N, C-alpha and C positions, 0 to 999 in steps of 0.2 A: 649210656652219655655221662660225660662227667662233667662236675659245675665246682670254679673256684671264681668266689664272686667277692672278692674284700670290700669293692663298691657298690656293693649292692645292685649294680647295673649289668650284670652279667645272664643272669637267669632270665632276663627278658629275651634274650637271643635263645637260649636253650628250649623255651618256652613256644617260642615260635619255631623250633625247628621238631619237636615234641607232637604240638598241631601240625605241621604239614605231613609227617607220617601216618597219623591219627586219619585226618582228612584224604590220605592218597592210597589207603589200603582196604578190605572188605573183611581182613582176619585179625583176630585178638591178636593184640600187640602186647608186652608187658616189655615198659621201660625199667631199666635197671640203671639207677641215679648215682654214680659215685658223687662223693662231697666230704666239704669238712666245715668247720664250724661258720664257716663265710656264709654257706645256705641260710638264710634268715628264716624261723618261722612262717612270717608273711609267703614269699616266696615259694618255702615248700608246700602254704597252703594252694595258692595258684598250681602250682604244679597237681596236687592232689584234684582239684577244680578242672582241672582239662580233662584228664582223665578221666572222670566221673563224666563229663560231657560226653565223652566219645566213647564211653562202656569201657573203658580201656584200663590196663593198671598200671599203676608204678610204682617200684620199690627202692625203698632208699637207701644205700650202703654210706653209713659214718665211715669215712676211711681216715679221720683225723689219725689216729693211733698209728699209721704206720708212714706220714710225712719226714719223721727223721730217719729211717730206714732207705726210705726211696731217695730223699738228699745223699745221704750216704753211699745208696748203691749205685749213685748216675752223677755223682758229682762232677767227674771229667767227663761229661758227655751231654750237658746241659744246653750249650750253645745256643739259647732263645728257644726252647722246649717249655711249653707250657706246664704247670705243676699238675694240672687237671689231664693231659696226656700223660705224664709221668706217672700217675697213680694206676690207669688202667696197663701200662707195661707193666708196672710191680707188679700188679697184682695176678696176669695173666701168666709172668715169669717165675712167679713163686705157687704159681697154683691155689694161691689163696681165695680167689673167686674165679670160680666155672660158669 
């Protein structure tokens, strides 16, 4: 999952998705959450609490340092794609996160 949350409201949507995943599986799940500095400590703690509640795991990956590289690499292709989507694409293409 990826979160870009400058208003502090998108994390709730990601939390609902994460909860749905946890509630609809009987298997161990590890959520890899790509984020930048817009993820607040409060929202980070809410994600952790949700994972603990369901006996699941969440790993946080701060990709802030990749923002300029992403923007330069895909500047001509933005056409409405969200930055969190671009984080996932960039990390996949560069092999920085597998």
